[in-house]
matplotlib code that plots the C-alpha trace (Angstrom):
import matplotlib.pyplot as plt

x = [100.0, 103.2, 104.0, 101.6, 104.2, 106.4, 103.8, 102.7, 106.3, 106.7, 103.6, 105.0, 108.2, 106.3, 104.2, 106.5, 109.9, 113.1, 113.1, 109.5, 110.2, 111.8, 108.9, 106.1, 103.1, 100.7, 98.3, 96.8, 95.3, 93.6, 97.0, 97.2, 99.8, 102.4, 104.7, 107.1, 107.5, 106.7, 108.0, 107.0, 110.4, 109.6, 106.4, 108.3, 111.1, 108.9, 110.6, 107.6, 106.8, 103.2, 101.5, 100.6, 97.0, 96.3, 97.6, 95.4, 92.4, 92.7, 92.9, 89.9, 87.8, 88.0, 87.9, 90.1, 88.7, 85.2, 84.2, 84.9, 87.7, 87.7, 90.1, 87.8, 88.0, 91.8, 92.0, 89.6, 91.5, 94.8, 93.3, 92.6, 96.2, 97.7, 101.3, 103.9, 105.8, 109.1, 110.6, 110.4, 113.6, 115.1, 114.0, 112.7, 109.4, 107.3, 104.1, 101.4, 99.9, 102.6, 101.7, 98.0, 98.8, 101.0, 98.0, 95.8, 98.4, 98.7, 94.9, 94.6, 97.5, 96.5, 92.7, 92.7, 92.4, 95.5, 93.6, 93.0, 96.5, 98.4, 96.2, 97.0, 100.7, 102.0, 99.8, 98.5, 101.8, 103.4, 100.6, 99.8, 96.1, 95.3, 96.7, 94.8, 94.4, 91.2, 89.4, 85.9, 85.7, 82.4, 83.7, 83.7, 87.1, 87.4, 89.8, 90.0, 91.4, 90.3, 92.7, 92.7, 93.8, 94.0, 90.6, 92.1, 93.7, 91.2, 91.7, 95.5, 97.5, 101.1, 103.5, 104.5, 108.0, 106.6, 105.9, 107.1, 109.6, 110.8, 107.7, 109.4, 110.4, 106.9, 105.2, 107.7, 107.0, 103.2, 102.2, 104.0, 102.2, 98.6, 96.8, 94.1, 90.5, 87.0, 86.2, 84.0, 85.1, 87.9, 88.1, 91.6, 91.1, 88.6, 88.3, 90.6, 90.1, 90.9, 87.8, 89.3, 88.3, 91.7, 94.8, 98.5, 99.7, 97.4, 94.7, 96.8, 95.3, 98.0, 99.5, 103.1, 103.0, 102.2, 104.9, 107.4, 106.5, 107.0, 110.4, 111.7, 110.6, 113.0, 116.0, 114.8, 113.2, 110.2, 108.0, 109.5, 112.6, 116.1, 116.0, 112.9, 114.4, 117.6, 115.5, 113.6, 116.9, 117.8, 118.0, 116.7, 119.0, 118.2, 118.8, 121.8, 123.4, 122.8, 121.8, 118.9, 118.5, 115.0, 114.7, 111.5, 109.3, 112.3, 114.9, 118.5, 120.0, 122.4, 121.6, 124.6, 127.0, 124.7, 123.2, 119.4, 116.3, 113.1, 109.9, 107.5, 104.0, 100.7, 97.0, 94.9, 95.5, 97.5, 101.3, 103.8, 107.5, 109.3, 113.1, 115.4, 119.1, 119.7, 123.3, 122.1, 118.9, 117.1, 113.7, 111.1, 107.7, 105.9, 102.2, 100.5, 96.9, 97.3, 99.4, 102.8, 106.0, 106.8, 110.3, 112.0, 110.4, 111.9, 115.3, 115.1, 114.3, 117.3, 119.6, 118.6, 118.8, 122.0, 123.6, 126.9, 127.3, 126.6, 129.1, 131.8, 131.1, 131.0, 134.4, 135.8, 134.5, 135.5, 131.9, 131.1, 127.5, 127.0, 128.2, 126.0, 126.4, 129.8, 131.8, 129.0, 130.0, 128.4, 127.2, 125.9, 122.2, 122.9, 124.6, 121.7, 118.8, 120.3, 119.6, 115.9, 113.3, 111.6, 113.5, 111.9, 113.2, 114.8, 114.0, 110.8, 109.1, 109.1, 109.0, 111.0, 110.6, 113.7, 112.8, 114.9, 113.4, 114.8, 118.3, 118.1, 117.5, 114.5, 113.2, 110.1, 110.3, 113.9, 116.9, 119.5, 122.7, 125.6, 128.6, 130.2, 129.3, 127.1, 126.8, 124.0, 122.9, 119.2, 118.4, 120.5, 120.7, 123.5, 121.5, 119.0, 121.7, 122.9, 121.7, 124.4, 123.8, 125.5, 125.7, 126.4, 125.6, 122.1, 121.2, 121.3, 120.6, 120.3, 121.8, 120.8, 123.1, 121.1, 123.3, 121.5, 122.3, 123.0, 126.0, 124.2, 123.0, 120.6, 121.2, 121.5, 118.4, 118.7, 116.4, 116.7, 115.9, 112.7, 111.2, 108.3, 105.0, 102.6, 99.7, 97.2, 93.5, 93.0, 95.5, 93.9, 90.7, 92.3, 92.7, 89.1, 86.9, 85.9, 88.5, 88.1, 90.6, 90.0, 92.6, 90.7, 87.2, 86.6, 86.2, 87.7, 86.5, 88.5, 87.0, 88.5, 87.5, 89.0, 92.0, 92.8, 92.4, 90.2, 89.8, 86.3, 85.7, 82.6, 82.6, 85.5, 85.8, 87.0, 90.8, 92.4, 95.6, 98.9, 100.8, 104.2, 106.0, 104.7, 101.4, 101.9, 99.7, 99.8, 96.8, 96.7, 94.3, 95.4, 97.4, 98.5, 100.5, 98.8, 100.0, 99.0, 100.9, 98.6, 99.4, 98.9, 98.5, 100.6, 98.6, 99.0, 95.5, 95.2, 94.0, 94.5, 96.8, 98.9, 98.3, 101.1, 100.6, 103.9, 103.9, 101.7, 103.1, 101.6, 98.0, 96.4, 93.2, 91.7, 89.8, 86.1, 84.9, 81.5]
y = [119.4, 119.3, 123.0, 123.6, 122.1, 125.2, 127.3, 124.7, 124.5, 128.2, 128.5, 125.7, 127.7, 130.8, 129.4, 126.8, 127.6, 125.8, 123.8, 122.8, 121.4, 118.5, 118.1, 115.7, 116.6, 116.6, 118.9, 115.9, 113.6, 111.6, 109.9, 106.5, 105.8, 103.9, 103.8, 106.1, 109.8, 111.5, 115.1, 117.9, 117.7, 114.1, 115.2, 117.9, 115.6, 112.5, 110.4, 109.9, 106.3, 107.3, 105.6, 107.9, 109.1, 108.6, 105.0, 104.1, 106.0, 104.2, 100.8, 101.8, 102.3, 106.0, 106.8, 109.8, 112.4, 110.9, 111.6, 114.2, 113.6, 115.9, 116.6, 114.6, 111.6, 111.8, 112.1, 109.2, 106.8, 107.8, 107.3, 103.6, 102.7, 100.3, 100.5, 102.6, 101.6, 102.2, 103.6, 107.4, 108.9, 105.7, 106.0, 108.4, 107.7, 110.4, 110.8, 113.3, 112.5, 114.6, 117.8, 117.3, 117.0, 120.1, 122.1, 120.7, 121.6, 125.2, 125.6, 124.4, 126.6, 129.8, 129.3, 130.1, 127.8, 127.4, 129.4, 132.3, 132.3, 132.1, 134.9, 137.1, 136.3, 135.2, 135.7, 139.1, 140.8, 139.4, 140.5, 136.8, 137.7, 134.7, 132.2, 130.4, 127.1, 125.7, 124.2, 124.3, 122.2, 123.8, 127.4, 129.1, 130.4, 132.9, 131.6, 128.2, 125.6, 121.9, 119.0, 116.1, 112.5, 109.9, 108.2, 104.8, 106.2, 104.7, 101.3, 101.5, 98.7, 98.9, 96.0, 93.7, 95.1, 98.2, 96.5, 98.8, 100.5, 103.8, 106.0, 108.8, 106.3, 104.8, 108.1, 109.1, 105.9, 105.8, 108.1, 105.8, 102.7, 103.6, 100.9, 101.4, 101.1, 101.4, 105.1, 107.3, 107.5, 110.1, 110.9, 110.6, 112.5, 112.9, 115.3, 114.4, 116.8, 116.3, 116.8, 117.7, 119.7, 119.0, 121.2, 121.2, 118.5, 119.6, 122.0, 125.1, 127.3, 129.6, 130.9, 131.1, 134.9, 134.5, 131.8, 134.2, 136.7, 133.9, 132.9, 136.5, 136.9, 134.1, 136.3, 139.1, 137.1, 139.4, 136.7, 134.5, 136.5, 135.4, 132.9, 131.3, 131.1, 129.4, 127.0, 126.0, 124.7, 122.6, 119.0, 116.1, 113.9, 110.2, 108.7, 106.9, 110.2, 110.1, 113.4, 113.5, 115.6, 116.6, 119.8, 121.8, 121.1, 121.3, 118.8, 119.7, 118.5, 119.2, 120.6, 120.1, 121.3, 124.0, 123.5, 123.2, 123.1, 121.7, 119.8, 118.1, 116.8, 115.7, 115.4, 113.4, 115.4, 118.3, 118.0, 120.6, 121.3, 124.1, 124.5, 127.0, 127.7, 130.4, 131.1, 132.2, 133.9, 131.5, 129.9, 128.3, 126.9, 124.6, 123.9, 121.3, 120.3, 116.9, 113.9, 114.9, 115.1, 118.8, 118.5, 118.0, 121.3, 123.1, 121.5, 122.7, 126.3, 126.1, 124.8, 127.7, 130.5, 129.2, 127.8, 129.8, 128.9, 125.3, 125.1, 126.5, 124.0, 121.2, 122.0, 122.2, 118.7, 117.4, 117.2, 114.2, 115.2, 114.5, 110.9, 107.9, 105.0, 104.7, 102.1, 99.6, 96.1, 93.2, 90.1, 86.8, 86.0, 83.2, 85.6, 88.1, 85.6, 84.0, 87.3, 87.5, 86.8, 88.3, 90.0, 91.0, 93.9, 92.7, 95.9, 97.2, 94.2, 95.8, 93.4, 93.9, 91.9, 91.7, 90.4, 89.1, 90.3, 90.7, 90.1, 92.7, 92.8, 95.1, 96.5, 98.8, 99.4, 100.5, 98.5, 97.4, 98.3, 96.2, 98.1, 94.9, 91.2, 92.1, 95.9, 97.5, 101.0, 101.7, 103.2, 105.5, 108.3, 107.8, 109.8, 106.9, 104.9, 101.3, 97.8, 95.4, 91.6, 89.8, 86.1, 84.8, 81.9, 83.4, 83.5, 86.0, 89.6, 92.9, 95.9, 99.4, 102.2, 105.3, 108.3, 111.5, 114.4, 116.7, 114.7, 112.9, 109.3, 106.9, 103.3, 100.8, 98.9, 95.1, 92.6, 88.9, 86.6, 84.7, 81.9, 82.7, 80.9, 79.2, 78.0, 75.6, 76.2, 74.0, 75.9, 79.2, 78.1, 78.1, 81.9, 82.5, 84.1, 87.2, 89.4, 92.5, 95.2, 97.1, 99.6, 100.5, 99.7, 97.8, 94.3, 92.5, 89.4, 86.9, 84.5, 82.1, 82.7, 81.4, 80.0, 83.3, 84.7, 87.8, 90.7, 92.0, 95.3, 97.5, 100.4, 98.9, 96.5, 93.0, 92.8, 89.6, 89.0, 87.7, 85.3, 86.6, 84.7, 82.0, 83.2, 86.5, 88.2, 91.5, 93.5, 94.2, 97.1, 99.3, 102.5, 101.9, 98.9, 97.0, 93.5, 91.0, 88.6, 86.0, 84.7, 81.2, 79.8, 76.9, 74.1, 76.0, 77.4, 80.9, 83.3, 86.7, 88.9, 92.0, 94.6, 96.7, 99.9, 101.7, 104.2, 102.0, 98.7, 95.6, 96.8, 93.8, 91.9, 89.0, 86.2, 86.0, 82.5, 81.4]
z = [90.0, 92.0, 91.9, 94.9, 97.2, 96.7, 98.4, 100.9, 102.3, 102.3, 104.5, 106.7, 107.1, 107.9, 110.7, 112.2, 113.6, 112.5, 115.8, 115.4, 111.9, 113.8, 116.3, 116.0, 113.8, 116.7, 114.9, 113.1, 115.7, 112.9, 112.3, 113.9, 116.6, 114.7, 117.7, 115.8, 115.7, 112.4, 112.2, 110.0, 108.3, 107.5, 105.7, 103.8, 102.6, 101.8, 104.5, 106.7, 105.6, 105.2, 102.2, 99.3, 99.5, 95.7, 95.8, 98.8, 97.5, 94.2, 95.9, 98.0, 94.9, 94.0, 90.3, 89.6, 87.3, 87.7, 91.3, 94.0, 96.5, 99.6, 102.4, 104.7, 102.3, 102.5, 106.2, 106.7, 104.5, 106.2, 109.6, 108.7, 107.8, 110.4, 109.3, 107.6, 104.5, 106.4, 109.6, 109.4, 108.3, 106.9, 103.2, 100.6, 99.0, 97.3, 99.3, 98.5, 101.9, 103.6, 101.8, 102.4, 106.1, 105.9, 104.6, 107.4, 110.0, 108.5, 108.7, 112.2, 113.4, 111.6, 111.6, 107.9, 104.9, 102.7, 100.0, 102.4, 103.9, 100.6, 99.1, 102.1, 102.5, 99.1, 96.1, 97.0, 97.9, 94.7, 92.4, 91.6, 91.1, 88.9, 91.3, 94.1, 95.9, 94.4, 97.4, 95.9, 92.8, 91.8, 91.8, 88.4, 87.3, 84.4, 81.8, 83.2, 80.8, 80.4, 80.5, 78.2, 78.2, 75.5, 75.0, 76.1, 79.3, 81.7, 80.1, 80.0, 81.3, 82.3, 81.3, 84.1, 83.9, 85.5, 88.7, 91.5, 89.1, 90.6, 90.3, 88.3, 85.7, 85.6, 85.1, 82.4, 80.5, 81.0, 78.1, 75.6, 76.9, 75.9, 74.0, 71.4, 72.8, 71.7, 71.1, 69.0, 65.4, 65.0, 68.7, 70.2, 73.5, 76.3, 79.2, 82.1, 85.0, 88.6, 90.9, 94.2, 97.3, 98.8, 98.7, 99.7, 97.3, 94.5, 93.3, 92.6, 89.8, 88.2, 85.0, 83.7, 84.2, 87.9, 88.2, 86.7, 89.5, 92.1, 90.5, 90.6, 94.2, 95.3, 94.4, 96.7, 99.4, 99.2, 100.6, 103.3, 103.6, 102.8, 105.6, 104.2, 100.7, 102.1, 104.1, 101.0, 99.6, 102.7, 101.5, 103.6, 105.5, 106.2, 109.6, 107.9, 107.3, 103.5, 102.0, 99.6, 96.5, 97.7, 99.7, 100.5, 97.4, 95.0, 93.9, 93.5, 90.2, 87.4, 84.0, 81.8, 84.5, 86.0, 89.5, 89.0, 91.2, 89.8, 90.4, 88.0, 88.6, 87.1, 87.9, 85.5, 82.2, 83.7, 83.5, 84.9, 85.2, 87.0, 86.5, 88.1, 87.6, 90.2, 89.3, 85.8, 87.1, 84.8, 85.4, 83.2, 84.0, 81.5, 82.0, 79.8, 79.6, 78.0, 78.8, 77.5, 79.5, 80.1, 81.5, 78.0, 76.9, 79.9, 79.2, 75.6, 76.6, 79.1, 76.3, 74.0, 76.5, 78.2, 75.1, 75.4, 79.1, 78.4, 75.6, 77.7, 80.5, 78.0, 76.5, 80.1, 80.7, 77.3, 76.3, 78.5, 78.7, 75.0, 75.2, 75.3, 77.7, 79.3, 77.3, 76.4, 75.6, 73.8, 75.6, 74.1, 74.1, 76.6, 79.0, 78.7, 78.9, 82.1, 83.9, 82.9, 85.6, 88.7, 91.5, 94.8, 96.9, 100.2, 102.0, 100.4, 98.8, 95.4, 92.4, 89.2, 86.0, 83.8, 80.3, 77.5, 74.2, 70.7, 71.9, 74.7, 78.4, 79.1, 82.4, 82.5, 78.8, 78.8, 77.7, 80.2, 78.4, 79.4, 80.7, 81.9, 82.4, 85.4, 85.2, 83.2, 82.5, 82.7, 79.3, 77.1, 79.7, 82.3, 84.9, 85.1, 87.0, 86.9, 87.9, 89.1, 89.1, 91.9, 92.9, 96.3, 98.7, 99.3, 95.6, 92.7, 93.4, 91.6, 93.4, 92.4, 93.8, 94.7, 94.0, 93.2, 90.9, 93.8, 95.0, 97.8, 98.0, 99.6, 100.7, 97.8, 96.8, 96.6, 94.8, 95.2, 92.2, 92.8, 90.7, 88.3, 88.8, 86.3, 88.4, 86.9, 86.6, 89.7, 91.6, 90.6, 92.1, 95.6, 95.4, 94.3, 97.0, 98.9, 100.7, 102.9, 103.9, 107.2, 106.1, 102.9, 104.1, 100.8, 99.5, 96.6, 94.8, 92.8, 90.3, 87.7, 84.2, 80.9, 82.8, 84.5, 88.0, 87.6, 90.1, 90.5, 92.1, 92.4, 89.9, 87.8, 84.9, 85.6, 85.7, 84.5, 86.6, 85.4, 87.6, 88.7, 91.5, 93.8, 95.3, 93.4, 90.7, 88.8, 87.6, 83.9, 83.7, 86.6, 86.2, 89.8, 88.6, 91.4, 92.4, 95.0, 97.2, 98.8, 102.3, 103.7, 107.2, 108.7, 106.9, 103.6, 103.2, 101.6, 104.3, 102.7, 100.6, 100.6, 97.9, 96.5, 94.4, 93.9, 96.8, 99.1, 100.2, 101.8, 102.5, 104.1, 103.1, 105.0, 103.4, 104.2, 105.0, 103.8]

ax = plt.figure().add_subplot(projection="3d")
ax.plot(x, y, z, "-o")
ax.set_aspect("equal")
plt.show()
């Protein structure tokens, strides 16, 4: 769950001075030398460029909820990475890796595990006696609940439109994308429990009553002091000068005119959301043990408790929050269909697929609602932002402005239109073969069956791939929304590929010659 980050950052603030937050994270010699300085603040604000641990573990063949993952496993796979996803400080990309490393740093500085240190400094003093970092998966916990996922979850495929869609949008849509699968008669769910001996980014056991005690302590500064509480709300700043909405384990936002701080998260079948509106001394935590989105429940509670305040603010703003898309217009089917196709990120390599279906433009399961001939809102909620289609001498692009609900922004994302590919069976045979990744210490095999290129991995079912762009394919059975871009040498022979999985970009594989 994501709530652990709140306590991980408080520990970081308690053992590292403000000046040291901007110093290099030398306490983790396992990190490769990337030729760039990664600071503790980079880890906190998700601006380090480090690939997400869950993405790379998944690509390396770990099966979540089915086998144990330890801190040592995470450190080993991190140590094999040969590049960053981006220059530290230049972008924001959610990375669980950073918070695992913060827990490791805290342990090495204090000589105590995160579980021991938080029990002594936070949970004990606040009377949070049913809360702990669970660093031993086999330990029995009285009153522990199980988590559940739909029976088909392990076989779930994401539509190709989900390729590299912003991760928060992908996760929000995933529960609605589950497809029927073979299952015992009448059974709709199965156990979906994380099996981790790794903490910092995950593995916090708690209750809503204990989280209430934590929430109330933030008004008094009982733990961490007033300075620590203020520091928790310091938002990250990119090297460009742009201010993020992400602070220390909380994101600044707006709930119908009220300044909010919140964080959501999930681990297999567990889903959580924590929402604070300090000016109203309001807080709500929603803990779910099946795959449902908890944030709407938190919002509904806020709407009920703060109804009078919200109504006054709405009247003052002429009720703009209750409106749908801002002045939508109608476009012809020809105008809409002309914009369908694949678009590849110019700065991050991400791939979007815009589809024309039933008279609408669709991206990642949401309609692109026209606000102008080239300006589209992503779904019915204005907060999801807009996509702007632009033409120029270098081709057709999508530009996505990156404002955030806290009044800051990040550099715009740009995606260039690229042609779709439809390789023949003979062309598919050229991709078949064995490939190896030093970064993941794993091999992938590709074979051609029934006119499709099929990914074959140890411990996993065969995964038929769908062609995307030239030399590009997307997995159809991976919750990581994995895709592959094959590379060629000067004569045009295929020599390897780069794997993309949302928060992990361009992990290299080399072809093994017979």
